[in-house]
N, C-alpha and C positions, 0 to 999 in steps of 0.2 A: 507809850509812856514817854514823857519828856521831863526835862528838869536838869539837864546837864550834869549827870552823875548823882543826882539826888536819889537815894535809895528809899522808896516808900516803906520798906520793911525794916529799916534801921532801928526803929523804936519797938519792933515786934521781935520776939525771940522764937522764930519759927524753926522747927526741926528742918534739917537740910532737904529731906524728901518732900516735905510740905512746901517749902520755898520753891523748889524746882517745879513742882506741879502748878503752883500759883502763878509763876512766871509764864508757863506754857499756856495756862488759861487766859492770862492777860494778853498774851500775844494773839490768841484766837479772837479775842474781843477787838483788839486794836486793828486787826487785819480783816475783819468781817467785810465782805464785799457787798452785802445786801442787808436789808432790815431783817429778813428771815434768818440769815446767817448770824447776825448780831443777837437776835433773840435766842437762838440755839446756844450760842457761846455763853451768853449771860445766864441762861437757865442751867447750863452745865456747871458754871462757876458757883452759882448759888447752891446747887446740889452738892458740890464738893464741900463747901463750907458747912452745909447742913450735916453732912456725914461726919465732919470733924467735930461739930457741936454734939452730935448724937453720941459719939463714942467718947466724948469728953477728952479729946486729944489736946485741946487748947483751952485756956481760961476764957471767961465770958468777954473780957475786954478785947482780947485778941480776935475772937470770933466776930465781934461787932466791928472791929477795925477792918477785918478781911471783907466783910460784907460791904463796908464803905468803900474800900479800894476797888472792888469789882463794880459797884454801882457807879462810882465816879468814872471809871474807865468806859463803861457802857454809855453813860451820858455824854462823855466827850466824843465817843465814836458816832453817836446819833447826831450830834451837832455837826461834826465833820461831814457826815453823809447828807445832811440837809442843805449844805452850802453848794 
């Protein structure tokens, strides 16, 4: 994640435990050393959000935003790996 102090979660009201896990998952995505590692990290992140969605821990807008954050991070990592 880049952005010089920009918090992608500032607009989201995530419970502390959810934010901590989200940051850990984002770190795994951004540090993936191979395409397979990236796929596994992205899949795990999507499963995490699906779990939150399933138990209705977050509202629909927050769930959609989290999917977007993880998708964006995975896309950025794929671009980095391709260079």
